[in-house]
N, C-alpha and C positions, 0 to 999 in steps of 0.2 A: 514514584509510584511503581510497583511491580505487579504484574498480573501473575496469578498462580497457575493458570492454564494457558496452553498455546492458543493463539487466535485461530478461528475457523478460516480456512483459505478456500476460495472458490475461483474457478477460471470462467471468464465470460468472453463472449464473442468480440465485443468492441466496447471501449470506454469513450465517452464523449467529453469528459471534463478536461481541464487544462491543469498543468502542474502548478501547485500553489507556491513553488519556489521561483520558477523561471517562466511560466506561461506556455511551455511546450506541451504537446499532446500527452495526456496522462496514459501511463501503462499500468498503473497500480493505484487503487483507492483503498484507504484504510478507515474503518469506523473505529473511533477512539473509545477505549474503555471508559474514559471520563466524559464522553459525549462529544458529538460533532464528527466531522469527516475531513480528511485531507486527501489530496490527489498528488501523485508524483509522476514525473516523466521517468523513463528508464534509467537515466543517469542518476537522478536523485533517489529513486527507489533503491538502487544498488548501493549508493553511497551511505544511506541511512537504514540499511536493512536490519541491523540489530535493534535500533531504536523503534522501528516500525513493528517488529515482532514483540517488543517489550510493552508498547503502549496500545497495540491494536487489539480490538475485540473480534473484528471480522475484516478480512482482507480480500479484495477482488483484484484479480490479475488478468490482464488482457491475454487472450489466447495467443501463443507464439512468443510471448515475452519471457526471456530467461532471467528470472529474478534470483539474485544471489542468496536471498533469505529462504528460499524453498528447498 
């Protein structure tokens, strides 16, 4: 699946979720275009930046986190 528009990106003060890959503190949350949400730590957010931008409808980034996809 490919989205036709870039996802909306918001910066938030603090995220409280844990990374869905490793359980570390989330630095980025993505609302999927297909429904549902995923959370990523800084390492996994940067590792999967292209995929996140491709499948995301809305992205929330913790303030101060330097995401490779932005």
